[in-house]
RONU-362361 format. One record per residue (C-alpha): x, y, z; residue in one letter. Coordinates in steps of 0.1 Angstrom, whole numbers. Layout:
     px     py     pz  residuo
      X      Y      Z        a
...
//
This chain:
     px     py     pz  residuo
   -263    596   -308        m
   -228    586   -319        t
   -209    559   -301        a
   -185    585   -287        q
   -215    605   -273        q
   -230    573   -257        l
   -196    565   -241        r
   -194    601   -227        q
   -229    599   -213        l
   -220    565   -197        a
   -189    580   -182        n
   -209    610   -169        a
   -233    586   -152        l
   -204    567   -137        t
   -189    599   -123        l
   -223    610   -110        g
   -227    577    -91        r
   -193    583    -74        a
   -206    617    -62        l
   -238    601    -46        i
   -218    581    -19        g
   -212    610      5        l
   -247    625      3        p
   -261    590      8        l
   -240    585     39        l
   -250    619     53        i
   -287    613     46        a
   -285    580     65        l
   -267    596     94        q
   -293    624     95        q
   -322    600     95        d
   -333    612     61        a
   -344    577     52        a
   -364    585     21        a
   -336    607      6        l
   -310    580     14        a
   -332    553     -2        w
   -338    575    -33        g
   -301    582    -37        l
   -293    545    -35        l
   -320    537    -60        l
   -307    564    -83        l
   -272    550    -80        g
   -284    515    -89        g
   -303    528   -119        i
   -273    548   -131        s
   -252    516   -128        d
   -275    497   -151        g
   -279    527   -175        a
   -242    533   -179        d
   -236    497   -188        g
   -265    497   -212        w
   -252    529   -229        l
   -217    514   -231        a
   -230    483   -248        r
   -250    504   -273        r
   -218    522   -281        a
   -202    489   -290        g
   -182    489   -257        g
   -173    514   -231        g
   -142    534   -226        s
   -111    521   -208        t
   -117    549   -182        w
   -152    537   -176        g
   -141    501   -173        a
   -116    511   -146        r
   -138    537   -127        v
   -172    520   -128        d
   -162    492   -103        p
   -148    519    -80        l
   -180    540    -81        t
   -200    509    -73        d
   -179    503    -42        k
   -183    539    -31        i
   -221    536    -34        l
   -223    502    -17        i
   -199    511     11        s
   -220    540     24        a
   -251    520     34        p
   -229    490     45        l
   -210    511     69        l
   -241    527     82        w
   -259    493     87        l
   -228    481    106        g
   -229    512    128        q
   -266    506    135        q
   -259    469    144        g
   -282    457    116        v
   -253    437     99        l
   -224    422    117        p
   -191    440    112        l
   -172    409    102        w
   -195    404     72        a
   -190    440     62        i
   -153    436     66        w
   -153    406     43        l
   -173    425     16        i
   -151    456     18        l
   -119    435     18        t
   -131    416    -12        r
   -140    448    -30        e
   -105    463    -23        l
    -87    432    -35        i
   -108    425    -66        v
   -111    462    -77        t
    -74    467    -72        g
    -66    437    -94        w
    -92    447   -121        r
    -81    483   -123        t
    -45    471   -129        g
    -55    452   -160        l
    -53    472   -193        s
    -89    464   -201        s
   -102    472   -166        g
   -111    435   -162        g
   -146    428   -172        p
   -169    418   -144        a
   -178    381   -142        s
   -214    369   -142        f
   -212    360   -105        s
   -198    395    -97        a
   -227    411   -116        k
   -252    389    -98        a
   -235    399    -65        k
   -238    436    -73        t
   -274    433    -82        s
   -283    413    -52        l
   -264    437    -29        q
   -282    467    -43        f
   -316    449    -38        i
   -306    438     -2        a
   -294    473      7        l
   -325    490     -8        l
   -346    467     14        l
   -324    471     45        l
   -326    510     43        i
   -363    510     33        w
   -377    540     53        p
   -392    528     86        p
   -424    548     81        l
   -431    534     46        w
   -455    504     43        p
   -443    469     51        a
   -410    483     65        a
   -404    454     90        a
   -411    428     64        l
   -389    444     38        l
   -361    449     63        h
   -362    412     71        g
   -362    403     34        l
   -332    425     29        g
   -314    409     58        w
   -320    374     43        w
   -309    386      8        l
   -277    400     22        f
   -263    366     30        w
   -265    352     -5        p
   -249    384    -18        s
   -220    378      7        l
   -217    343     -6        s
   -216    355    -42        l
   -190    382    -33        a
   -167    355    -19        l
   -174    331    -48        w
   -167    357    -74        s
   -135    368    -56        a
   -123    332    -57        t
   -129    332    -94        g
   -109    364    -99        y
    -81    351    -77        l
    -79    319    -97        i
    -79    339   -129        q
    -51    362   -115        a
    -30    332   -104        s
    -33    316   -139        n
    -20    348   -155        k
      9    351   -130        a
//
């Protein structure tokens, strides 16, 4: 495949991930736990795959750099909102994450390069995906209570990383102002 074809495939995966958010939220609301879990897993895999394809192409497109963080937020927001509604996670913590995402993503999309993600932001996203996968693990699957508990405990370091990486972005933005 050519570099252009790899970029186009990466962009298609990014767009597909954006489209997963609504069906994921509906699956959670309809108690279709296995479907919801599979959609979130598919979204997480597509996030890794589009980045890998972009790196193989020698760098992604400007469009991909701007839209990829937004699609991640759509995908993460669906289970976060549902978990808040269910009382699994406190609303203040979800509010902090969503506020951080709006501020940082808004700032990054305003940059001509799309603003590459920091290491701590990439770690935050990975840990959030893992925590959310564990938190929405279908209740009838093996070890559900144990995995839900592990997801709850992993959520808090992901919140810390979210705030830490936001601080780094804000410092970077203030240095450029």
